[in-house]
N, C-alpha and C positions, 0 to 999 in steps of 0.2 A: 485579505491575504496576510499571512504572518511572515512571509519571506518577500522582501522587496526586490531582491536581486534576481529572482526568477519567477516565472508564472507556473502555477501548478493547478491540476484539476483535483480537488479535494472534497472529502465528505464534509459538508458544512458543520455538522454537529461536532466534528473533531477539531475544527480549526477556529471556530468562533470563540473569542475571548470576551466575556462580559465583565466590565469593571465592577469591582466590589469595593468594600471599604474596611479598614482595620483601625481600631482605636489604638494609636501609638502610645497612649498614656497608661494603658493597662500595665500594672506593675509586674504581675506574674503571668507568664504564658500558660494558657489552659492546655493540659495534655491532650494531644490529638487522638480521636477515636481510631479504630482500625481502618476505617474508610479514608483516613487522611495520612496514610503512610507516605513518607517523602518520595517524590518522583525521582527516577534515575536522572542524573545530570549528564548531558553531553556537550562538551565544549566544541564549538565549530568555528573554523576560520572563515567559512563562507557566509554564515548567517549574519544578517543585518539587524535582526530584532529578536528579542526573547520570544520563545514560542513554547506552548504547553500542549502536548498531545496525549490522548488517552487511547489505549489499544483495546482490542476485542475482549481481552480478559480483565479489563479494568486497570491494567498496569499503566503507569504514567511516565512520560519522558519530558524533561525540561531542556530545551535547546538554548544554549547560552553563547552569544557571540564572544569570541576570544577577546580578553581584555576588559570584559564587563565587570565593574566593581561589585564585590560581594553584597554591598548594601543595596544596590539596585536589583540584584537577583532576588534577595530576600523580600524586598518590597513588592516586586512583581508577583512572587509566589503567594505572599500573604493576601494580596488584593484579589487573587483568583481562587481562593480556597472554596468559596461557595460554588463557583463554576466547576471546579475539579470534582467536588462531591456529586453534583448533578450529572456531570459527564460520565463518571464511573458508574453511577446507578443506572443511567440510560444504556450504557454499553453492556453491563451485566444482565440487564433485563432483556436486551435485544438478542444477545448471543448466549446467554446462560443456558437456554433450553436446547441448544444445538447438540446433536449426537456427536460425542467426542471419541467414539470408538473408530478404529481403523476401518475404512470402507473396503469392500471387496473390489471396487473398481472406481475409476475417476473418469468423468465425462468431460472432455475438453471441447466445449460447444463451439468456441471460436474457430477451431481448426477441424472440427468434425471427427475427433478421434476418441476412442475408448481405451483406457489403460487399465488392464486387470492387475491387481496387486497380489503378489505371491510372496510368502515368507517361508524360507527354508533354513533349517538349523544346520549350522556347520560348526561343530564343537571346536573351540580354540581359535576360530578365525575372526578377524575384524569384519565389521559390516561392509558389504559391497552391494551397490545397487546397479543393476544392468537392465537396460531397456531393449527388448527384442520384439521382432515382428510377431503378430498373432496369426490367426487363420484367415483373416480378411485384411484388405489393404488399409483399412482404418482402425484395425485392432492391434494393440500392442500388449506385451506382458512386461511389467516392471517387477523384477524379482529382487528380493532383499535376502541376501545370504549372509549368515553370520552366527556367532555364538548365541545361545539362548539367553545369556546374561546381558545382551545389548539392551540399553535403555530404549524405551519407546520414543523418547525425545530424539535420539540419534536416528532412529528409523524415519521419523518425521522430517528431520533435516535432510536426510539422504533423498527422500522423495521431493522435497522442495528444490534441491539442487538440480534434479532432473527436469523439474517443471520450469525452472529458470532458464535452463539450456534450451528447452523447447520454445519458450516464449521469446528468447533472443533470436532464435532461428526464424520464428514467425515474423517478428518485427523487422528483422534485417531484410526479409523478402517483401513485406507489405509496404514499408515506408518509402523506398525509392520511387516506385511508379506513382504513388500519391503525391510525393514531393514534386516530381516532374510535372504532373498535371496542375499543381498549384503554383508552379514556378517559384519554389522556395528551396532552400538548402539547409542542411544541418551538418554538424561535424561528426557526430557519432551517436549511437544508441546504446543504452545499457539497461539491464533488467534487474530490478531489486524487489524486495518484499516489503514495500512501504506500508506503514500502519495507517496512514491518513490520506493518501491520494492515489488516484489511478495513474497519473503520469505528470511529468513536469518538463519544462524546457528552460535551460539555463541561458544566461547571456553569453556564454562561451559556445553555444551551439550544441550542447549535449541534451539529448532526449532521454529521460529516465522513465521507464514504464514498469508497471506493477505486473508481476507474473500472474496475478489473479485474473488478468484480462483474458487468459486462456479459457476461463469458465463463463465468459460473457457470450450472449448471442452474437453472431457474426456482424450484424448491423451496428451493434454498440461498440464492438472492437474496432470496426472501420471508422466509426465516428470519432473514437478516441484518437486514432492516428491523425485524422484531419484536424481535430482540436489542437493537438500538440504542435503539429506542423504549422498551423496558423500563427502560433506564437513566434515563429521564425521571422515573421514580419511585424507582428504586434505583440509585445510582451505583456500587454494588459488585456482586459476584457472589455475594450471600448466598442462603440458601435461599428468602427471600421473592422475590428476583429470579427465580430459576429457577421458582418456583411460578407467577409471572406469565407467564413465557415459555411454560411448558408448558400453561397455560390456553388459549393462543392457537395454539400449535404443538405438538400431541402428538408425542412422540418427539424433542423438542428436543435432548436430550443426544446422541443419535445423529447428528442433523444437525450439531450443533456439532463432533463428531469428524470428520465428513466435510468440513466447511468448513475445519478446521484442516489437513487433509491436502491440500487443493486448491492446492498451490503450483505446479501445472503448467498452470494454465488459460491464462496469457498466452502468445501465440506468442513464440518466442525472440527474434525481431527487435525486439519491444517492450521487452525487459528492459533 
């Protein structure tokens, strides 16, 4: 784990940091090739350790605990150059072939819903996204109205906002009865668009879930809930943690392996 203050369920290939080496005696730095563009830096008051994440599109983010000396940041980044190159190549190879065109519909497998996407041009109007019932109880129409000049990235973010709202509603309903059955409690749940994890549980009792869980099979979405709630009692992945998870989800280890491999659930347009 790269964050010691909380436990998270993450994709191993995005969080594992392999130590490299840099010859500090090199007099002149060698210009970095395009694949070594500097990662975006995010200063965090909550982070306890430096962490490097690589996104679906090969973009990189370096999380820096507040107050970390610049010297330590540079040394950390230099020592992970090889890993960064390999991780970027792996992500681009894995996701590069995804269809990036806007889909006609989204299938939210976890909640059994089908969202049809419609785009209507409204000259001079700002983009607005409205979710409305369809012709069947599980069908909905997500309509995007706005000027034709609206960037596709804005359309994508509007859809993601609707998905995050739906995911929050799902988890707010799903977590309480599971928590009662497990005899654990939590402070609140929030939904984000994490790059590198399905969910996390902080020491303050906040559960953070990835909206992408809406695209998981129901049994994996349920397992994810149990996994994160188990961290309310065990912040690590100790034998006691797995015993608790297995008590409520038989075959949890196999589900865990399945979840770790489900990097393909999101439509390419949303990546």
